[in-house]
N, C-alpha and C positions, 0 to 999 in steps of 0.2 A: 504493499498499500503505498510505502514511503516514496517510491520512484512512480507513483501512479500520476498520469497527467490530468491536469484539472483546468488547464485554459489551451483554447484552439485559437492561433491567430493566423491570419493570412498576410502577405505581404501587400505594400500598398499597389503593385502591379495588378493584383487580383481584384482592384476595385471594379465594379461591373462597368462595362463600356456602353450598355444597353439597358433600358428600363424594360420589363416584361408588360405587355398588354393584353391580359386574359379576353378580352372582346375577340379576340381572333380564334379562341378556343372554345367560346361558350356553345354549348348545343343548342339554345335559341337565343337569338340578339336580346339586348336589354331592350325595356319598353322605351319607346322614345319620350322625350322630354316635351312638355306641352306649354304653349304660350298662355300665361296667365289670364289674358283678357279673352282671346279667341278659343282656346283650348285646342288649337290646332298644332301640329309638330312643328318645333322651332327651326330654324336655320341659323348658319353662323352669323348673319347680320343681327339676328335678335339678341345675340351673346356678346356682340361687339362693344355696347357701350362698359360692359364690366371686365372682359376680358382681353388680353392681345390675342392678334390671329394664331399665334402659333400655339398658346394653350386652347385655343378653341379646336385647332386642328386634332390636337391629341386627347379632347375630350370625345370626339365623335371617331377617333380613327379605329379600323378593325386591324392594323399592321400588329404582326404578333410582338417586335421590337422596336422602339423607338431610341436612335442614338443619344447620348448623353453629351452635351457640348463639351469640350475640352475645359472650357473657362469654369462650367461646373465641377468638373472632375477635380480640378486643381482646389477648388475650395474645400471640395469631399476630403481631400488629404489631410486636411487639419485635423480629422477624427476618424476617418474610414480606413480601413476595415475595421468594424467592429467586433469585440472578441466574442467567441463562443466558450461559455463556461459549464463545465461538469459541476452539479452541484451536490458534490460528494459528502460534504458535511450536513447538508440535509437530507440527503439519503439515509445518513447514519442516525440523524435525529428522529425521522420517520419510520426507521428499523425496517424498510422496504426493499425488495428487491429490484423496484423499478430503477432504471437510469435516468435520471433527470438533467436535461442540458438547458440552459437560457442564453438566448442572444442578448446582449446587454447595450442598448442605445443611450444609456446615460452617459457614457464619456464623451457625448458630442457636447460643444461649447454650450448650447441651450440646456443641454440636461436632459435632452428626451429625443426620440425619432423624429420630430417635428423639422429640423433642419433640413432634412433630406430633399423635403419639396418646396420650403421656404427659399432655400437658395436658386432652387431651379426657378419658381415662379419670380424673384427678384430679378433673376437674369435676363428672362424673357421678356418682362415687363420694361425693363432697363434698355433693351436691345430695341424696343417698339417705339422708344421716344416718349414712354409715360413719365410725367412728371411726380406723380406721388401715388402713393398706394393708401387704401383703406382696407382694415379687417377687424374682426370681434376675437375675442379669446375667453374662454371658459375661466378654467384652472390657472391661466396665464402662460402654459407651455408653448402655446401657439405664438401668442404676440410676443414672446421672448425671443422665440426662434426667428419671426419674419423681422422683427428689429434688427436682430443681429445680421440679417441675410441683407435688408436695407441698406444697414450700415456699410456692407461689404461692397455694394456695387453704386452707392449713392443716391439712395432714393429718399425720400421724406414718408414717414409712416404715420397715420393716425388710426389709434387702437381704442376700440369700444369694449371695454372688461366688464363682463357680467357682474352686478353690483355686490351678489354676497361673495364672490371671490376677490373683488376690489378691496372688502373689508376684511377679509379673511387673511390675505396673503399681501401686505402692502409691499413687501420687498420684491414681488414679482413685477409690481408697477414700477419699481426704483429701477430694476435691472433694465426694465423698457425704455425708460427714460433716459437711462445712462448711456443707452445706444443712440440717442438722438430722436426715439419717438415720443409723441404726444398720447396720452392716456387719459380716458374719461370712463368714470363709473357709468354703466348702462343699466337701465334707461337714462338718458341726459337730457338737459332741457335745449339741445343744441339741435335737435333735429325734431321734424314734423313728427316721425315715428316714435321718437321718444318721450315728446310732450303727450302724445296721444294716449299712451300706456300710464305716464304720472297722472294724467287727469281722471283716469279712471281708478288708480290704487297708488297713491302717493308713496306708499311703504313699499312697494313690491322689491321683492330682492333679485328680481330680473330673470333673464334667461339667454340662453345661446340665441334662441330666434329672435328675440328682441333686438339683440346686440347686433344680429346679422343684417336685421332691418334697416338699423342706424347707418351701418357701415356701407351697405349697399345703395341708400338713399345719398350719402355724401358723394359715392362715387358717380350716379346715375346723374347728378344734379352738376357734375364738375365741368360739363361742356366737353367731355373727353379727356381732360388734363389728369384725370385721376382714374384709376382702375381699382378692382376690388380683387382680394386675396382672399382664399378658404384654406384652412388647415386640414380639411377632413371632408367626406361625402362626396366631392365630384370625382368622376373618374381618372381625370389626369393627375389628381393629388394622389390616389392609390397608387397609380402606375409608377409615379416616382417614387414612391414606399418601396417597391418591390427590391430595390438593391438591398434590403435587409434578408429577404429570403433567398435571392441568389447567393448572397454570402454564407447563409448559414447551410444551403444545400453544400458547399464546398467544405464547410467546415464539420460538418457530419461526415462527409467521406473520410477527412483526416482523422476523425474519431474511431471509423471503422464501424459505425452504425446508423441506421435509418430511424426516424421517429415513427412509431404506432400511432401517436396523436400529437398535433400542434394545438397549442392553446394559447389565447390572447384574449384581452379584455375587448369590449365592442362599446363604441360611443357613438362616434360618426361612422368610424369603419377604416380609418386609414392605418393604424399600426396592426390591427387584425389582417388587413390585405397586405399590408407589407410584408409580414412574415408568411401567411397562408399560401397568397396565389401562385408562387413558384411551385408549392408541393402539391396544390390543386392541378396545375398545370399537368403534373406526372400523372396525377391519378387521372386525368382526362386522356393524357396521350401516351403514356409509356406502361398502364395497367398497374401502377401503384395504389393501394387501397389505405391511404393516411387519413384517418380520423381528424377532423377539424373542429374545435370546441371553442366557441364564442361564449365569453363570461362577461355579464352586465350586471349593474346594480339592481336590487329588488325595487328600488325608489324610482329608477326610471327605466323599465322593461320594455324597450321598443320593438325587441325581436319576439320576446316571449309571451308578451301581453299586447302589443300594437297588432295592427291591421294591415296587410300588403296592398296600400290603395294609393293613388295620385293624391300629392299634399304639396303644401307650400315648403320652401326649405326655411324661411322666417315666419315670425309671429303676425306680422302685419298684412303679408299678403302680397309682397313686391316680386318676389324670385318667380323664375319658370317652375312648372309644376312636375315633379319628379314622381313617379312611382317607385314606393318605399314603404317597409315597415314603419309604422308611425304611431304615436300616442296622440297626435293632433297637435297641429301649431299653436294652439293657445294653451297646450301643457306648460304648466310653470312647476318644475320639478322642485322639491323641497331641497333645504340647503344642506344637503349631506355633501361629504368633504372630497368626493371623487369629481371635481368639478369639470374635468375634460370629459365625464361621461354623462352629463345633464343634457343631452340633446333630444328633443323629441322625435327625431327620424333617423334614419340609418342609411349609409350608401346605396346606392342604386344596385351595385355590384354586387356588395354582401346582400342585399334583401334578396336578389334574384339566385345566388347560390345557395340560400337558407331555404327559399322557397322551392327550389330542384332538389333540395335535401342533400345538398354537396357538403353540408356543414351542420352541426348541432349546436344548440345554445343554451345555457342555463342562466337564471337568475340568482344571485347572491347578495344576502343582508351586509351591511357595513361591519356588524360585529364580528362576523366569520371573517370577513375580509383582513380587518384589521389583526385578529388573532393569527390569520396565516401569517400577515406581514411580520409579525413578532416573531414568528418560528423561523420565518426566512432570515430575517436580518441579524439575530442570533445566531445562526448557524453560517451564514455566509458573509455577514459584515457589511451588507449594502443596504441602506434604507431605502427602500423601495416606495414611490410615489404611490398614492391611495388608488389611480387608475390600474396600473398592472398589479396591484395587490389583489385584485378580482382574479385574475390569471393564476397567481399564486394559491388563492384558494382553491380553484378549479383542480390546479395540479396536485396539491395535496388531497383532494377528495379521490383522484385518479391513483395517485401512489398508495394509499390506505385501501385502495380496492385492490389494487395488485398485492399488496400484503395479506389481505385477507384469503385471496385465490392461489399465491403463492407463484403467480405468473411473474414473468421476467418482461416488464413492459420499458420501452424506450419513448420518454416524454420530452418533447421540446416545447418550451413556452418562451414568450418575447416579453422580456423587461424594457419596457419602452422607456422609461426615465426614473431619475431618482427622485426622493421625496424630500430634499435638504431644504425645499421652500413650503413644506407641508407640515411642519413639526406643530402645529396648532391641532391638527388633526390627530397626532400623537399623543399630544397634550389631554385632549380631551378622551381619548381611549384609555389611557392609563389612570386618569383620574374619576373612570367611571362616569363621564358625560355623553359617551357616544352611545346611542340608541339605534335598532334597526327602525326602520321607516318603509314599510310596504304599501305603494300606491294605491288608495281606493279604487275599486272598480267603479264606483258611481263617478269619480272625477275622471276617470278614463272614459266612461260612455258619455260624459258631457262633453269633453273634448272633443270625440269621435263625430258627434252630433255636428260638429262643424266642419266636417271635411267637406271640401269643394265638390260640387255635382258636377263629375265630368263622366262623359263616354269612355270607357277605356278600350282604347285602341287594340288593346293585344286581346280582348274579349269578343269584339266586333265578329260577327260571323262571315 
């Protein structure tokens, strides 16, 4: 055991040169995105007020691979390839025959996986002559990543941060401001969308949907000088994140094993897609049979309790309509600490894969989640963010099931970020102030009643 390998590293020459686009391999195409007013399928011109042409092309592309620009790969060299670590100490703590591996994205400058797409989006916007970006952020990981990326390429950034996270995580705000971004608590009084929400509920804790409405409004009203950047949900975002899974495949080969199950938390879908899509590619094209397990908060269960329907990506109803697993755009999540998982919807790609039963999903309460995080950090020495701690809880369930059955199982999970800015959550847990919250069905039903009445093109005869 003394000479047992714990960490599997790749040289910088192994940084992927292409992003993988699963739209090339899906058994059926993704449902079309619809115009919010006409409900007709949208075209590139409809997206032009928000995104540069290169990202619009990637959003609709069915090419299997998209070349990564050299300038983006040069910035990736600051932290990529990220390590794959065998969690031997966790295995011992659980007394499980399972082999547990984790891909650790917390080594990035932003402390999470979000920088993989932030750098790409900032690059393409700068290349298109855009003068500034707007965005939203929940837990602050995405806002931090895009602040760093915009600083690297020389673009101003305006961030709308969900109010509860703005209050819980002041140092996330400070780090964004340190990189030159402006940050406002959302809902704010600087946009029509924000003022409308505050008029109805001055004490609202906010939501990602509301923050998206504000950021989209600022970009749409800028006369083309500003564009909008999104950290999850959209196809091009998940495509950018596949550098994670591509590296993990090469590292699992170094380890001489292949995962029976891949586990990741699910909020909007970017980190889940990043680790899982290259493995699903092999399931679809090479006869592999790796299980994919998405773990989400019981307080925001869009996959396990939402419906697969057309809905707005934002709370006000400004964005195009996307078919996704949704809890309804007016869903206001409780202020649980997994801020990055408090989104009412789910990426179209993830929703379609789940609908086609190519992945599983489970909802986990935050008490079990933080117990799992404590088990992991005491064994492995890394403080995980609340979001991937849901994945850790799912992994522990899998590892204990393997112990019960005596089965050797290879488990790979995505530790998408560290929790150094989330210590208020850990403080609440160790002081006994952290409680489970299961979202009431009647509130979900109320949110569902507000779904837009759209004729689903995928159901037309």
